[in-house]
C-alpha positions as a printed NumPy array, in Angstrom:
array([[  0.   ,   0.   ,   0.   ],
       [  1.192,   3.502,  -0.791],
       [  2.435,   5.107,   2.432],
       [  0.815,   8.453,   1.676],
       [ -2.552,   6.764,   1.135],
       [ -2.115,   4.782,   4.361],
       [ -1.209,   7.794,   6.49 ],
       [ -3.94 ,   9.951,   4.955],
       [ -6.787,   7.435,   5.259],
       [ -5.879,   4.946,   7.992],
       [ -2.903,   5.919,  10.116],
       [ -4.577,   8.889,  11.826],
       [ -7.823,   6.995,  12.407],
       [ -8.028,   5.05 ,  15.642],
       [-10.863,   2.609,  16.285],
       [-13.15 ,   3.738,  19.09 ],
       [-13.256,   1.767,  22.309],
       [-16.844,   0.76 ,  21.525],
       [-15.743,  -0.784,  18.225],
       [-13.046,  -2.771,  20.027],
       [-15.558,  -3.844,  22.692],
       [-18.006,  -4.984,  20.012],
       [-15.301,  -7.086,  18.344],
       [-14.303,  -8.625,  21.68 ],
       [-17.967,  -9.525,  22.377],
       [-18.207, -11.207,  18.988],
       [-15.082, -13.204,  19.842],
       [-16.706, -14.335,  23.113],
       [-19.78 , -15.608,  21.231],
       [-17.658, -17.331,  18.558],
       [-15.464, -18.961,  21.22 ],
       [-18.477, -20.391,  23.072],
       [-20.032, -21.751,  19.851],
       [-16.796, -23.347,  18.686],
       [-16.224, -24.882,  22.101],
       [-19.697, -26.451,  22.045],
       [-19.179, -27.806,  18.521],
       [-15.755, -29.235,  19.371],
       [-17.021, -30.856,  22.57 ],
       [-20.491, -32.106,  21.618],
       [-20.889, -31.677,  17.879],
       [-23.344, -29.66 ,  15.807],
       [-26.285, -32.008,  16.295],
       [-26.408, -31.625,  20.08 ],
       [-26.55 , -27.841,  19.762],
       [-29.666, -28.055,  17.597],
       [-31.567, -29.972,  20.279],
       [-30.409, -27.771,  23.194],
       [-30.593, -24.299,  21.686],
       [-32.072, -22.589,  24.758],
       [-29.389, -24.018,  27.068],
       [-26.612, -22.79 ,  24.834],
       [-28.238, -19.371,  24.52 ],
       [-28.429, -19.015,  28.324],
       [-24.763, -20.072,  28.694],
       [-23.676, -17.599,  26.04 ],
       [-25.634, -14.765,  27.702],
       [-24.14 , -15.62 ,  31.086],
       [-20.672, -15.703,  29.517],
       [-21.271, -12.322,  27.86 ],
       [-22.417, -10.784,  31.153],
       [-19.33 , -11.985,  33.038],
       [-16.908, -10.881,  30.315],
       [-18.549,  -7.479,  29.826],
       [-18.286,  -6.843,  33.545],
       [-14.574,  -7.644,  33.744],
       [-13.722,  -6.05 ,  30.388],
       [-14.927,  -2.783,  31.907],
       [-13.101,  -3.41 ,  35.199],
       [ -9.74 ,  -4.096,  33.542],
       [-10.202,  -1.674,  30.586],
       [ -9.242,  -4.258,  27.99 ],
       [-10.885,  -2.287,  25.173],
       [ -9.736,   1.306,  25.847],
       [ -6.229,   1.054,  24.392],
       [ -4.98 ,   1.618,  20.842],
       [ -4.636,  -1.888,  19.392],
       [ -1.768,  -1.013,  17.052],
       [  0.319,  -0.025,  20.086],
       [ -0.607,  -3.046,  22.206],
       [  2.015,  -4.27 ,  24.634],
       [  2.51 ,  -7.021,  27.198],
       [  0.483,  -4.966,  29.689],
       [ -2.56 ,  -5.125,  27.386],
       [ -2.147,  -8.907,  26.957],
       [ -1.875,  -9.266,  30.726],
       [ -5.141,  -7.376,  31.23 ],
       [ -6.892,  -9.623,  28.716],
       [ -5.538, -12.708,  30.486],
       [ -6.682, -11.576,  33.949],
       [-10.103, -10.494,  32.7  ],
       [-10.823, -13.751,  30.842],
       [ -9.446, -15.93 ,  33.644],
       [-11.746, -14.368,  36.236],
       [-14.75 , -14.328,  33.893],
       [-14.525, -17.96 ,  32.817],
       [-13.538, -18.988,  36.328],
       [-16.783, -17.541,  37.686],
       [-18.664, -19.094,  34.764],
       [-17.243, -22.531,  35.605],
       [-18.   , -22.144,  39.316],
       [-21.559, -21.029,  38.553],
       [-22.029, -23.91 ,  36.14 ],
       [-20.815, -26.401,  38.759],
       [-23.003, -24.976,  41.544],
       [-26.076, -24.962,  39.287],
       [-25.535, -28.652,  38.601],
       [-24.621, -29.56 ,  42.203],
       [-27.763, -28.037,  43.658],
       [-29.949, -29.651,  41.017],
       [-31.375, -26.463,  39.545],
       [-31.357, -27.875,  36.073],
       [-29.3  , -29.195,  33.188],
       [-25.903, -27.587,  32.547],
       [-23.111, -27.824,  30.031],
       [-19.887, -29.713,  30.785],
       [-17.157, -27.563,  32.311],
       [-14.899, -28.795,  29.533],
       [-16.798, -26.482,  27.183],
       [-16.084, -23.517,  29.468],
       [-12.383, -24.368,  29.536],
       [-12.158, -24.762,  25.752],
       [-14.048, -21.473,  25.272],
       [-11.588, -19.773,  27.637],
       [ -8.581, -21.028,  25.644],
       [-10.141, -20.069,  22.304],
       [-11.265, -16.643,  23.507],
       [ -7.828, -15.763,  24.893],
       [ -6.158, -16.98 ,  21.689],
       [ -8.486, -14.974,  19.43 ],
       [ -8.173, -11.721,  21.415],
       [ -4.373, -11.917,  21.662],
       [ -3.955, -12.89 ,  18.015],
       [ -6.207, -10.024,  16.931],
       [ -4.039,  -7.495,  18.749],
       [ -0.809,  -9.001,  17.47 ],
       [ -2.163,  -9.127,  13.912],
       [ -3.227,  -5.457,  13.948],
       [  0.116,  -4.432,  15.444],
       [  2.078,  -6.395,  12.814],
       [ -0.099,  -5.051,  10.017],
       [  0.426,  -1.466,  11.161],
       [  4.2  ,  -1.936,  11.373],
       [  4.304,  -3.559,   7.941],
       [  2.258,  -0.814,   6.284],
       [  4.04 ,   2.056,   7.98 ],
       [  7.515,   0.788,   7.088],
       [  8.984,   2.567,   4.058],
       [ 10.648,  -0.336,   2.282],
       [ 11.791,   1.818,  -0.652],
       [ 13.967,   4.146,   1.415],
       [ 15.001,   1.899,   4.294],
       [ 18.542,   1.348,   5.558],
       [ 19.641,  -2.073,   6.795],
       [ 21.319,  -1.853,  10.201],
       [ 23.019,  -4.065,  12.754],
       [ 22.823,  -3.121,  16.422],
       [ 26.016,  -3.625,  18.433],
       [ 24.942,  -4.536,  21.951],
       [ 22.269,  -7.045,  22.776],
       [ 21.321,  -6.663,  26.404],
       [ 18.901,  -3.976,  27.519],
       [ 19.93 ,  -0.923,  25.524],
       [ 20.379,  -2.703,  22.197],
       [ 16.934,  -4.286,  22.325],
       [ 15.396,  -0.948,  23.372],
       [ 17.032,   0.742,  20.375],
       [ 15.533,  -1.895,  18.08 ],
       [ 12.089,  -1.41 ,  19.629],
       [ 12.322,   2.358,  19.207],
       [ 13.244,   1.953,  15.553],
       [ 10.321,  -0.375,  15.004],
       [  7.611,   1.835,  16.509],
       [  8.894,   5.129,  15.1  ],
       [  6.688,   6.63 ,  12.389],
       [  9.733,   8.049,  10.623],
       [ 11.204,   4.569,  10.449],
       [ 13.914,   4.393,   7.822],
       [ 15.89 ,   1.589,   9.464],
       [ 15.428,  -2.167,   9.124],
       [ 17.091,  -4.11 ,  11.939],
       [ 18.791,  -7.104,  10.327],
       [ 20.736,  -8.414,  13.303],
       [ 22.514,  -7.858,  16.58 ],
       [ 26.21 ,  -7.986,  17.431],
       [ 27.223,  -9.352,  20.829],
       [ 30.429, -10.066,  22.73 ],
       [ 28.778, -12.62 ,  25.046],
       [ 29.416, -16.184,  23.788],
       [ 26.156, -17.562,  25.208],
       [ 24.17 , -15.062,  23.123],
       [ 25.66 , -16.008,  19.762],
       [ 23.207, -17.715,  17.442],
       [ 20.151, -16.759,  19.473],
       [ 17.265, -14.838,  17.919],
       [ 15.299, -11.895,  19.232],
       [ 12.685,  -9.701,  17.542],
       [ 13.105, -11.949,  14.503],
       [ 16.824, -11.149,  14.153],
       [ 19.884, -13.3  ,  14.804],
       [ 22.656, -12.379,  17.233],
       [ 26.096, -12.479,  15.548],
       [ 29.52 , -12.747,  17.124],
       [ 31.986,  -9.87 ,  17.101],
       [ 34.71 , -11.772,  15.207],
       [ 36.347, -11.928,  11.811],
       [ 33.202, -13.314,  10.153],
       [ 31.208, -10.256,  11.19 ],
       [ 32.036,  -8.324,   8.024],
       [ 30.958, -11.28 ,   5.905],
       [ 27.563, -11.179,   7.59 ],
       [ 27.367,  -7.425,   7.067],
       [ 28.107,  -7.826,   3.378],
       [ 25.655, -10.72 ,   2.963],
       [ 22.867,  -8.759,   4.66 ],
       [ 23.75 ,  -5.595,   2.696],
       [ 24.284,  -3.661,   5.928],
       [ 26.107,  -0.321,   5.653],
       [ 25.118,   1.089,   9.071],
       [ 25.851,  -0.119,  12.592],
       [ 24.103,   1.455,  15.58 ],
       [ 26.211,   1.112,  18.708],
       [ 24.598,   0.976,  22.159],
       [ 26.071,   3.725,  24.4  ],
       [ 27.532,   1.236,  26.877],
       [ 29.4  ,  -0.551,  24.067],
       [ 31.259,   2.392,  22.511],
       [ 34.423,   1.839,  24.564],
       [ 34.476,  -1.892,  23.754],
       [ 34.054,  -1.189,  20.045],
       [ 36.958,   1.267,  20.007],
       [ 39.295,  -0.856,  22.118],
       [ 38.73 ,  -3.95 ,  19.971],
       [ 39.711,  -2.089,  16.809],
       [ 36.437,  -3.029,  15.107],
       [ 35.397,   0.595,  14.716],
       [ 38.499,   1.396,  12.667],
       [ 37.785,  -1.545,  10.375],
       [ 34.166,  -0.477,   9.97 ],
       [ 35.124,   3.071,   9.069],
       [ 37.794,   1.762,   6.682],
       [ 35.122,  -0.233,   4.827],
       [ 32.761,   2.799,   4.661],
       [ 30.342,   1.418,   7.241],
       [ 28.421,   4.216,   8.915],
       [ 28.707,   3.963,  12.715],
       [ 25.958,   5.618,  14.79 ],
       [ 24.955,   5.755,  18.457],
       [ 22.25 ,   7.183,  20.724],
       [ 22.534,   9.075,  24.024],
       [ 22.164,   6.836,  27.091],
       [ 18.93 ,   7.082,  29.04 ],
       [ 20.931,   7.486,  32.277],
       [ 22.381,  10.715,  30.907],
       [ 18.901,  11.949,  30.071],
       [ 17.879,  11.418,  33.685],
       [ 21.093,  12.708,  35.287],
       [ 21.499,  15.754,  33.054],
       [ 17.907,  16.829,  33.419],
       [ 16.816,  16.147,  29.817],
       [ 13.753,  14.445,  31.258],
       [ 12.367,  17.138,  33.526],
       [  9.389,  19.328,  34.294],
       [  8.526,  21.886,  31.637],
       [  9.402,  25.44 ,  32.641],
       [  8.642,  28.724,  30.91 ],
       [ 12.329,  28.973,  29.916],
       [ 11.843,  25.944,  27.656],
       [  9.484,  27.972,  25.434],
       [ 11.869,  30.886,  24.875],
       [ 13.402,  31.064,  21.397],
       [ 16.745,  32.249,  22.692],
       [ 19.425,  31.465,  25.207],
       [ 18.74 ,  32.544,  28.825],
       [ 20.085,  35.942,  29.844],
       [ 23.537,  35.613,  31.372],
       [ 24.927,  37.593,  34.278],
       [ 28.231,  37.961,  36.073],
       [ 27.024,  36.84 ,  39.49 ],
       [ 30.362,  37.749,  41.071],
       [ 29.889,  41.429,  40.275],
       [ 26.348,  41.379,  41.599],
       [ 27.406,  39.533,  44.741],
       [ 30.164,  42.073,  45.333],
       [ 27.669,  44.751,  46.394],
       [ 25.17 ,  42.339,  48.004],
       [ 27.382,  40.133,  50.155],
       [ 27.723,  41.148,  53.775],
       [ 25.184,  44.014,  53.636],
       [ 21.919,  44.668,  55.432],
       [ 19.209,  44.762,  52.757],
       [ 15.649,  46.013,  53.076],
       [ 13.05 ,  44.74 ,  50.594],
       [  9.593,  46.32 ,  50.648],
       [  6.73 ,  44.445,  49.003],
       [  8.669,  41.242,  49.752],
       [  5.536,  39.081,  49.546],
       [  4.61 ,  40.166,  46.012],
       [  5.648,  38.364,  42.852],
       [  8.553,  40.697,  42.068],
       [  9.59 ,  41.18 ,  45.68 ],
       [  9.583,  37.455,  46.405],
       [ 11.781,  36.654,  43.405],
       [ 14.186,  39.45 ,  44.38 ],
       [ 14.349,  37.988,  47.898],
       [ 15.129,  34.51 ,  46.522],
       [ 17.984,  35.824,  44.401],
       [ 19.343,  37.997,  47.202],
       [ 19.298,  35.086,  49.656],
       [ 21.628,  33.115,  47.414],
       [ 24.212,  35.942,  47.402],
       [ 25.064,  35.795,  51.126],
       [ 23.754,  39.098,  52.498],
       [ 24.435,  39.896,  56.157],
       [ 20.743,  40.398,  56.881],
       [ 17.466,  40.514,  54.947],
       [ 14.734,  42.817,  56.254],
       [ 11.453,  41.92 ,  54.557],
       [  8.512,  44.309,  54.753],
       [  4.972,  43.794,  53.477],
       [  1.467,  44.485,  54.723],
       [  0.128,  41.101,  53.5  ],
       [  0.889,  38.841,  56.469],
       [ -0.017,  35.421,  54.967],
       [  2.132,  35.637,  51.806],
       [  4.92 ,  37.162,  53.908],
       [  4.777,  34.17 ,  56.232],
       [  5.071,  31.872,  53.192],
       [  8.247,  33.711,  52.171],
       [  9.615,  33.274,  55.686],
       [  8.98 ,  29.52 ,  55.535],
       [ 10.679,  29.238,  52.134],
       [ 13.77 ,  31.04 ,  53.381],
       [ 13.93 ,  28.947,  56.558],
       [ 13.787,  25.767,  54.457],
       [ 16.445,  26.68 ,  51.91 ],
       [ 18.699,  29.173,  53.713],
       [ 18.738,  28.109,  57.34 ],
       [ 21.811,  30.167,  58.282],
       [ 20.56 ,  33.403,  56.756],
       [ 19.454,  36.075,  59.197],
       [ 15.981,  37.215,  58.141],
       [ 13.726,  39.777,  59.777],
       [ 10.102,  39.584,  58.638],
       [  8.046,  42.68 ,  59.427],
       [  4.379,  43.359,  58.746],
       [  4.176,  47.065,  57.969],
       [  2.661,  49.586,  55.56 ],
       [  5.144,  51.749,  53.651],
       [  2.644,  54.625,  53.784],
       [  2.958,  54.621,  57.588],
       [  5.851,  57.057,  58.105],
       [  6.357,  56.457,  61.842],
       [  6.375,  52.661,  61.448],
       [  8.852,  52.753,  58.577],
       [ 11.125,  55.177,  60.448],
       [ 11.185,  52.816,  63.416],
       [ 12.291,  50.017,  61.077],
       [ 15.047,  52.145,  59.494],
       [ 16.221,  53.322,  62.914],
       [ 16.398,  49.806,  64.353],
       [ 17.941,  47.881,  61.442],
       [ 19.937,  50.611,  59.582],
       [ 19.687,  49.029,  56.087],
       [ 22.516,  49.661,  53.637],
       [ 20.62 ,  48.716,  50.462],
       [ 16.914,  49.182,  49.782],
       [ 14.816,  47.506,  47.084],
       [ 11.467,  49.287,  47.083],
       [  8.992,  46.964,  45.346],
       [  5.897,  47.737,  47.426],
       [  3.134,  49.173,  45.249],
       [ -0.413,  48.746,  44.069],
       [ -0.215,  47.584,  40.441],
       [ -3.686,  46.432,  39.358],
       [ -4.6  ,  48.896,  36.608],
       [ -8.35 ,  48.203,  36.537],
       [ -9.014,  48.347,  40.275],
       [ -6.94 ,  51.458,  40.91 ],
       [ -9.176,  53.451,  38.568],
       [-11.766,  53.377,  41.379],
       [ -9.271,  53.708,  44.224],
       [ -7.089,  56.639,  43.255],
       [ -6.647,  57.704,  46.89 ],
       [ -5.17 ,  54.299,  47.809],
       [ -2.865,  54.414,  44.787],
       [ -1.719,  57.851,  45.906],
       [ -1.176,  56.666,  49.473],
       [  0.863,  53.561,  48.702],
       [  2.594,  54.322,  45.404],
       [  3.4  ,  58.003,  45.999],
       [  3.421,  58.535,  49.757],
       [  4.992,  55.102,  50.343],
       [  7.815,  55.881,  47.906],
       [  8.265,  59.339,  49.422],
       [  8.613,  57.808,  52.899],
       [ 11.148,  55.22 ,  51.763],
       [ 13.198,  57.773,  49.811],
       [ 13.238,  60.317,  52.631],
       [ 14.239,  57.716,  55.209],
       [ 16.909,  56.309,  52.896],
       [ 18.518,  59.753,  52.763],
       [ 18.046,  60.385,  56.472],
       [ 19.629,  57.083,  57.529],
       [ 22.403,  57.219,  54.911],
       [ 21.418,  54.198,  52.846],
       [ 24.087,  53.432,  50.265],
       [ 21.645,  52.644,  47.42 ],
       [ 17.862,  52.895,  47.25 ],
       [ 16.186,  51.436,  44.176],
       [ 12.536,  51.942,  43.315],
       [ 10.891,  49.252,  41.154],
       [  8.66 ,  51.183,  38.756],
       [  6.704,  50.228,  35.636],
       [  6.767,  51.009,  31.932],
       [  3.274,  52.476,  32.385],
       [  4.938,  55.449,  34.073],
       [  6.616,  56.66 ,  30.857],
       [  3.458,  58.007,  29.192],
       [  0.773,  57.363,  31.811],
       [ -2.869,  56.901,  30.877],
       [ -4.131,  55.163,  34.023],
       [ -4.152,  55.975,  37.731],
       [ -1.478,  53.376,  38.367],
       [  0.784,  54.943,  35.742],
       [  0.174,  58.461,  37.097],
       [  1.001,  57.419,  40.655],
       [  4.197,  55.588,  39.632],
       [  5.241,  58.557,  37.494],
       [  4.821,  60.916,  40.436],
       [  6.872,  58.552,  42.588],
       [  9.628,  58.533,  39.933],
       [  9.585,  62.333,  39.796],
       [  9.969,  62.576,  43.557],
       [ 12.907,  60.135,  43.484],
       [ 14.56 ,  62.215,  40.757],
       [ 13.952,  65.463,  42.65 ],
       [ 15.373,  64.074,  45.887],
       [ 18.403,  62.738,  44.024],
       [ 19.149,  66.268,  42.764],
       [ 18.997,  67.506,  46.351],
       [ 21.484,  64.773,  47.288],
       [ 23.916,  65.963,  44.605],
       [ 23.589,  69.566,  45.722],
       [ 24.249,  68.69 ,  49.363],
       [ 26.941,  66.144,  48.414],
       [ 25.342,  63.297,  50.341],
       [ 26.402,  59.653,  49.915],
       [ 23.032,  58.054,  49.167],
       [ 22.116,  57.01 ,  45.625],
       [ 18.471,  57.005,  44.563],
       [ 17.447,  55.589,  41.205],
       [ 14.564,  53.874,  39.426],
       [ 14.246,  50.621,  37.459],
       [ 11.223,  50.278,  35.202],
       [  9.812,  46.78 ,  35.304],
       [  7.513,  45.867,  32.398],
       [  4.674,  43.381,  32.72 ],
       [  5.144,  41.878,  29.256],
       [  8.131,  42.577,  27.1  ],
       [  8.174,  43.392,  23.384],
       [  6.21 ,  41.275,  20.945],
       [  9.23 ,  39.636,  19.332],
       [  9.602,  36.103,  20.77 ],
       [ 13.296,  36.623,  21.554],
       [ 12.426,  39.567,  23.764],
       [ 10.073,  37.632,  26.029],
       [ 11.585,  37.695,  29.506],
       [ 10.874,  35.492,  32.488],
       [ 10.383,  36.844,  36.006],
       [ 13.708,  35.431,  37.323],
       [ 15.537,  37.035,  34.384],
       [ 13.863,  40.397,  34.955],
       [ 14.708,  40.313,  38.664],
       [ 18.283,  39.392,  37.793],
       [ 18.414,  42.529,  35.649],
       [ 17.038,  44.507,  38.59 ],
       [ 19.973,  43.301,  40.698],
       [ 22.301,  44.16 ,  37.815],
       [ 20.809,  47.646,  37.674],
       [ 21.484,  47.921,  41.397],
       [ 25.143,  47.338,  40.628],
       [ 25.188,  49.808,  37.727],
       [ 22.812,  52.376,  39.198],
       [ 23.89 ,  55.987,  39.627],
       [ 22.128,  58.687,  41.566],
       [ 19.054,  60.092,  39.792],
       [ 18.996,  57.49 ,  37.014],
       [ 15.979,  55.808,  35.504],
       [ 16.944,  52.412,  34.105],
       [ 14.959,  50.397,  31.589],
       [ 15.444,  46.964,  30.057],
       [ 16.723,  47.152,  26.5  ],
       [ 14.694,  45.667,  23.648],
       [ 16.915,  43.109,  21.956],
       [ 14.427,  42.041,  19.27 ],
       [ 16.541,  43.568,  16.523],
       [ 19.772,  42.053,  17.78 ],
       [ 21.218,  38.774,  16.622],
       [ 23.852,  38.389,  19.303],
       [ 23.26 ,  36.962,  22.742],
       [ 22.515,  39.73 ,  25.199],
       [ 24.137,  39.999,  28.606],
       [ 22.738,  41.933,  31.526],
       [ 25.049,  44.839,  30.711],
       [ 23.638,  44.901,  27.174],
       [ 20.034,  44.849,  28.322],
       [ 20.139,  47.418,  31.14 ],
       [ 20.51 ,  50.976,  29.946],
       [ 19.918,  54.377,  31.414],
       [ 16.924,  56.264,  30.095],
       [ 17.79 ,  59.38 ,  28.095],
       [ 14.747,  61.293,  29.355],
       [ 15.278,  64.349,  31.533],
       [ 13.01 ,  66.058,  34.019],
       [ 12.776,  69.8  ,  34.362],
       [ 11.552,  71.807,  37.337],
       [ 11.687,  68.906,  39.798],
       [ 11.894,  71.149,  42.858],
       [  8.546,  72.743,  42.044],
       [  7.01 ,  69.371,  41.184],
       [  8.211,  67.781,  44.448],
       [  6.548,  70.516,  46.457],
       [  3.316,  69.958,  44.525],
       [  3.587,  66.23 ,  45.26 ],
       [  3.982,  66.938,  48.98 ],
       [  0.913,  69.152,  48.86 ],
       [ -1.081,  66.579,  46.897],
       [ -0.313,  63.81 ,  49.374],
       [ -1.282,  65.938,  52.343],
       [ -4.436,  67.355,  50.755],
       [ -5.916,  64.345,  49.008],
       [ -5.361,  61.454,  51.417],
       [ -9.015,  60.723,  50.763],
       [-11.181,  62.152,  48.038],
       [-12.922,  61.602,  44.722],
       [-10.878,  59.558,  42.206],
       [-11.521,  62.008,  39.35 ],
       [-10.286,  64.977,  41.403],
       [ -7.103,  63.148,  42.418],
       [ -6.464,  62.021,  38.838],
       [ -6.789,  65.576,  37.512],
       [ -4.388,  66.86 ,  40.159],
       [ -1.846,  64.155,  39.269],
       [ -2.136,  65.053,  35.573],
       [ -1.469,  68.721,  36.343],
       [  1.661,  67.922,  38.316],
       [  3.019,  65.586,  35.65 ],
       [  2.263,  68.195,  32.981],
       [  4.808,  70.476,  34.616],
       [  7.428,  68.331,  32.896],
       [  7.879,  69.73 ,  29.396],
       [  9.29 ,  66.521,  27.926],
       [  6.221,  64.432,  28.755],
       [  3.104,  66.633,  29.004],
       [ -0.188,  65.063,  29.945],
       [ -3.51 ,  66.288,  28.568],
       [ -5.825,  67.449,  31.334]])
C-alpha cells in the first residue's frame, strides 16, 4: 500500500473503544459456539438451543463486567504491549472462572441441566487466543504498512542486552522509520546464534564483516555502553575503513542525570538562550550588607528575595502588609537558607512612623522598594489608595533612605509610568519624579546616598526573543542595582533587533529622558499627598495630571 494513502486514510484513524468492545464480544460468542461444537458436535446444539443461549448470555455478562473493570478495550490496538495482553488474560481468567464455578453450583444443587465444564475451559482457551492474536495481527499489520521499504537502511545493532533491544524497539515503533534491523552484534558467547525480535545475534569476530556484506548492511548502531568496547577492539576502525556508517544514541541514564527528562518550565518555550549575568559582580555589592526589601511578599519582591538570599547578604529585612504571603516567604527562606538572618516585618510603607522605626532599628545599607499597588483596573476606582501607597509610600522610603544614609535605594517602577494613561501609571510617574527630585537635592548637598529607578515591564516586546521570564527580569534589577547611579531611571533594553546573545550589561541601559523643574514638582507632590489622602478619584487624577504636565518633555492632557 502507498504510504501516503495509508497515512492519509488509515494511520490517523483510531478505532473507538466501543468498536473494540463490540469485536471482543463477537469473539466471546464465537469462542463459546466453537467450544460447544468441538465438545459435543453440531447435532447436540440443535436440540439444546435454549441451554446454549443461556450459557452464552451468562458468559457475555461476566466478560462485559470484567472487560470494563480491567479496561481491555480502551487502548490503541496497534500499540498493544505485554500490559494489554496481561489485562486480557486476567479479565478472561476471572470471567470464565466464575462461569465454571456457577455452572458447577447450578448442577450440584440440582437447579437444572448444565453444560460440561470442559466447554467452558475450551471457550476460555479459544477466547484468549483470538483476542491476543487479533491485537498481534493489527500491530504487525500497522508496522508492515508504515515501514517505508523503498527508502530503508539495513542496520546491525552492536549490543544485545537492555539498551540494544530498546534501540531496536524504538526503531520499530517510530513513524519516521527508515531503518530495518537485520541483526545484533554481541560479545557474550552464550548469546551467539540466538534470535530476538526476529533477528539473529552475531559474534563480534572476523566473520562479522561477511555477515554485514551478505545482509547488505552499511550502518551499525552502537549501544552507548558498548562504545568503549568497540573502540578498544579495533572493530570501529575496520568499519570506518570499509565505509560502514557507525551511529549511536545518548544513554537514558544521561537523560535522567542531566535533566533532559524534567518538568517543563517557561524557559523551555523561549526562542533564545537565557540571559547571562556575572554573578560575582552582583554579589560584590550584596554580600555582607543589610538589605531592606519592601513588598517582599509580592511576585517581584519574592523573586528578588530569593535571588538575594543566594548571594550571602548579612541580613534581609522583609517588609509587606500582606501577612499570609509574607509568612510563606519566611517559611521558604527557613527551608532553603537556614543560616541566613531574616527579619520579617508586617508594615505599611505609607505609615511614616512605622517605617522610620524600622530604618532606625535595622539601619539598612541597600533598599529595594517593590511595594506598590499595580492592578490597573481596580486602581481606577481607588485613586486615593494608589496615591497613598505608590506616591506617599515611595516618598517615605526615599526620605528615610537619605536620612539614615542608605548606600543605594532602588525603586521598582513600571513602563506604564513613561506616558501614563491610568491611575497606576500616574502614581508611579509621580513617585519617579519625587525620586529624581530628591536625588538632585542629594547631589547639591553632596550626600552619599544614591536614589534611582528601574522600570519593570509586565510583558516585554512582541518579538519572541524579547520575552523575559520573572527570574531574568529580577536578575536585571539586581544588575541595575550594581550599575545604578544617583538620579537614574533604568529600563530593560529591547533586543528584538539584535542577533547576538545579550548579557545583563547589554540589556540594562539608562533612560535618556530628563526632568525639568523637579523642585517645584516635588513641592506639589507633597501638597497633593497631604491634601488628598481621601477624596474623589476624578479629582485626584486631575491633580496628578497637572503635576506631571509640569514636565515639558512628557506633558499630559488634562
